[in-house]
N, C-alpha and C positions, 0 to 999 in steps of 0.2 A: 780265483781271488788269492788262494794260498800262494801260488807261484809269484803273483805280483807283489804280495807282501814280502816274500823271500827276496825278490829282486831288489826291493827298495829298503828294507829295514832290518835284515838279519845278517848274521855272520856265518851261517851254515845253511845247507839245503841245496836242492837242485837248481833253483833259480839263482841263488847266490853264486854257485859254481859256474853257471853259464855266463854270468856277468863277469866273473873273474877271468874266465878264459877269453872273453871278448876284450877286456881291458889289456890282457897280456898278449893280444894278437895271436892267440892259439886257436885259429879258425877251425881246423878239423875237430878239435876237442869240443869247441863251442857247438858245432853242428851236431856232434854226437849227443850232447846234452839236450839239444832241441829235439832230436829224433827220439830219444828216450822219453822226453816229456810228451811228445805226440803219441807215441806207442802206449804210454801209460793212460793217456786220455781215451784212446780207442778201446783199450782193454776195460777200463772202468765203465765206458758207455755200454759195452757188450754185457758186462756183469750186471749192471743196473737193469738193462733190458730183460735179461733172463730172470732176475729177481722180481721184476714187475710182472712178467708173465706168470711166475709161480705164485706170487702173493695175490694177484688180481685175476686169478683164473675164473672166478665167478663173473667178474665184469666182462671179460672177453667172451664168455659163453653167452651172456645176455646180448652183447653187441652182435655176435654171430647169428643169434636167433632173430634179432631185429632185421638184419640184412636179408635173411632167408625169407622172412615174412614180406618184406618190401619187394623182393624179387618175384614172389608168388602173386602179389597184387598187380605188378606191372605186366605179367604175362597173360 
């Protein structure tokens, strides 16, 4: 949502820069901005996944125990 907001309503930021490159027909620079944006998204997803694993370690332990009990009942 932040990037969409930057694309439409601001005068600075990554989204704004991508639009300016597009409007100026600077296609390689535009794609480099899109690539940086995608890379930022992937990095944030990995960081949030690691934070989730760290903060919710108790939850994942319970889920693992439930799976083990279900596998023992099925056998």
